[in-house]
N, C-alpha and C positions, 0 to 999 in steps of 0.2 A: 503492500499500499504504502505507494512514493508518493518522500511529502507529506501524507498525514501524521507524523509526529513533532514537523514542523511548525503547526500552526499551532496556535494557541486554541488552549482546552476549554469551552465554554460551557458552563454547567449553570442549569437555573437553580436558583432558592426560590419557594411558592408559599402561598400561607396566607389566612385570614389578615382582617384588619388589627395591629396590634400584635399577635403572635410569637413577636421576636425574631424578626427575619434580620433589621438591621444590627440591632446587636449581637444575632452571630456573626453576620459579615464585618462588626465591626474587630469585634476581639480576634477573627480569623488575621487581618487587616497586621493590626499589630503585632508577629508572631512574623521573625524574619526571613522567612524561606516560604514568604508569600509577599515577598520585594516586590515582583513583576509579578502584576495581577489589576487588572483593570476592572470597574465596576460598572454595569448602565444599568441606572434608577430607574423602574416605570411608576412614578407618583401618580396618583387619581386627587391630582389635584391644579388649578394655577401655579399652587408655591411651593418648590419643593424644601424637604424636612429631613428627608431621608440623606440626601446627595449629604446637607452641612455637618450632617454628624458623624459620615464617615471619611468626610474631608478631614474633620476635626480629630476620628481617631487614625489614619492616615493621610498630613499633607500631601507624601509625593503619588499617592498614589494615583490613578488615571483616570476621572470620573466621566461620565456621560448622564444628563438626565432627560428621560423622556418624561414632557408633563401628559396631565389629560389622558390617562392613559389606560383601558388592556390593550397591551404591545400583542393580544391573540388575536385583536382582532382590527387594530386600529389600519383604516390599510392606506395602501404605498410599501413602503422600503424603511420605515423610521430605524428599525433596528442593524438591519446592516450596514445603514450607514451610519448611525452611530459610533456599529466599529469599525465601519474602515476608515474609518478617521483617528478614530481612537487607535487605532493598529501603526496609522501613518503617525502619529504627535509622539508616541513612545520613549524616541531616539533608543530603538535596538527591540527588537522582540520580546513579547510578551507569555510568559508563560501559562495563560489563563485570564480566563474574563467569565465575570458572575455576572449575571443577567439575577435583578432583583426583582419580582415583578409586584405590579400591589397587588392591594386585599382581595382584590375585586376578580383578581384575574383567577383563571382555573388552571393549574396545570397543565394537564392533554391538554387543550390551547391553544397554550403558550409553546408545545411539541411540537402539536401536526401543523403551527403558523412558521417552527424553525426545519420543518419535515416541507416547508411548500418553495421557502428561499432560497433560489438557488447560490444566488449571490452572495450570504449569508452562510451558506457550508463550503462556499468558495474559502472563507477566507478561517473560518475554524473546523474546529473536530467537535462531534460534541460529545459529552463525557457525562456527570452527572447529574441528572433532577433529583432536590432535595425537597419534600415536604415540611412543613416546621408545622407542627400539632400546639396550639394550648392546653395547658391541661386544663386551665379553668374555669375555657369556651368550648368544651366538645362538644358543645351540641350545634358549633358552625361546622366541626371537622366532616369535608365533602369526603363519601367515597371513591370516582372517579381520582379526585383531586389525591387522594393516598395507593389507591392501586395502580396509579400510571407512576411511581416514585421509584429513582433507586436506590434512596437512604433515606429515612425518618429521621425527625429530630422532634422530641420532646420538648416545649420547653415552662415552665413556671410551674416546676412540680412540687418544686420547694410551699407553694403556696396553697396545697390536697392535704389530705391524706393517702400513704404510701398506697392504703386500696385504693385508693382513685386512680391513684399512677398505675397502682396495676392490674386496675382491671380496663384501664384506658389502654395500654399495650396489648393488652389481648384481644381487644379488638380490634389494635389497630393490625397485631397480628391475622387478625380475621382476616381485612382486607383486603392486606401483601402480606401471602405468606412466605414469600420469594427476597424478603430485604432484611435488614440489618434494621433496628430501631435505636436509636441512642439518645443517650439525656443531654439532653442541653447546659445541665448544671458542669456535666464534666468539661464541657469546652472543650466538644472534639475538633481535630485537625481537618489538613488536608489531608494526609494520609486515608484519614474513618469517613469523611465527608465524602471524596474525589476519586476518578481514578476507574472511574465504574461504568466507560468507554467500552468497545469496542479493541480501541488501541492501549496498548496500556504504555500512559506518559514517559516514562522512565529506559523503557526497554525499550518500546520502539516495537514490541510485538504481537502481535494478536493473542485477546483472551477471553477463547471464545464461553471459554466456562464462565466466568464472573460476569461478563458483561448477557449472557440466558439466563442466569442462575437459575438455571435447568435442576432439579433434585431428584433423586431417585430415577429409575429405571420405569415410570411406569408410563406403557406403552401409548393408550388410547389419551388418558385424562387423571390427572392427582390436585383435588375441591377442594376447595375451603370457602370460608362465604359468613358473611357479614350477618347481623340480626336481622335487616329489613322486610319481611316478610316477603317474597316471592322475586325479591333484588339486587338477595345479598353478592359477594363478587367470591367469583372464582376463576381458577390457576385452571390451564390443562398443556400438559405435556405431549406434543404429536412429533412420536419417536417412527420414521421411516428409512429404505431406502434409498437409494438415488431417484431424480424428479429431473424429467424433462421441465425445463423453467420457464416454457410457455404453460404448458399445460397448468403448473402448481398455479401462476399467477392469475391461470381462468378461472381456475378452485377456489385460491381465496378472494379475489373480486365476485364471486358466487356467494361466496361465505360471506362475503363482507355486508352485501346489498341485502341474506337473507336476517343478519345480525342485525341491524340497524345500527343507532345510534345508543343498544347493549355493548360491541366492540369498543374497548378502549386503549386495548394494546396489544399488538404483535411484534414479535422480534424471533426472527431464526438463524439454524446455522443451513444453508440445504447444497448439498454434492448435486452437482449436473450432472447427469447422464451424456450430456455432448460437452463437456468443455472438462477439465481436468483440476478446472478454479473453482473452490466453490463462489458461492455466492451467502453474502451476509445479506438479509431483507429485514425490513423494519416496516412496523407501521401503529399511527398515532390515532386513533377517530378513523374517520373515513380517510385521511392521510397513508401516502403513501410515502416513506422513502425514497430514496431513488439507491440500487441496489450496489453493492463494493463487492469488488471483485477480491476474493481472499490470495492466497499465492498458495501452486499445486501442494497438495499433502497435508494440510489443512485438515484436523481431522479425525475421524473415523470410517471416513467411508459413511456413516448412517447423516440420514436426515434430521434436524432438529427444532419443532416450532413450538415458543408460547405464547402463547394466547393470557391473557387478563379479560377477560368482562365480565357484568350481569350475570343472573341464571339464565336469563328470558335467553342467552343468547346457545343454551347450550347444547338445541337441537342442531342448528346449521352448523356450529364447533364441531360435534362432534358425528353429523355427518361426512363435514371435513372431510375429517382422521377417517374415516373408513372411508371413504373415496382416496386413498391417500396407499391405505396403506394396501391396497391391491398390490404395491412394488414391496416385493421385496424382500425385508433387509437379509445385510448381512451378515455373517454368521462370525 
């Protein structure tokens, strides 16, 4: 994957209003190993506050403010233009760019918007999506937000009882059983929060297992759900042999149409039956990212696809698994 390692790693940190996103980022910027970091703040309002806080925390940091907005749904290319200017003004290569979403933005929608912005994808490599959850405002926790995260950080746990925190973490694990849940009081560093992308930021190697977060060897599905009747979040691991790329994309599109908005996220490392280079694919909501060709020999010859969706999408996803399972897996 030439050039990927040299691009800044773009990570998105999202959460509700007052959840503690800015405080988390400010602590990170104070660390010496975060010196080559840029931050894009997406404020909902005409006057930026978070960027002032971050400037005080790290006066030398590269900062950009996008006002009045949900970067997920504003027309135009505000984010890619802000990132382009930030990289040009940095006076040297940036290691990382953090996007702090506004408190009203949906994390999955932001990721979908990034996937559709080919200019932005040419400037950066997508790394981690971090969901910040306020332990004192659990009713504001949105399942779609949690299900699309690569890391979850619980904040303000010191303001509630240990039992409340334990119950919250259990519920978050039900919504997304495949990701680490971190305690904001422990001041997690970049090694815990980031490096969740397809390419390891240190070695430049493809880290397929870390990226997929596929646990176990369940062939059709591995399920989990939250406690909303009929609306629980589930995860599926579909494991097959090599696939014809054209046929696979048609089947995924068919599944997506049938699942509708219940489909939240899809990731996969697919062995191509017609090319020695496996493909990495990703989909957030209805937005399909451009697939990435990996080096020949990556993986073990199997194709693995992880799907996270609401339970109502189960028939569409399990039908996809059945259609793909017609391909014999290598022994």
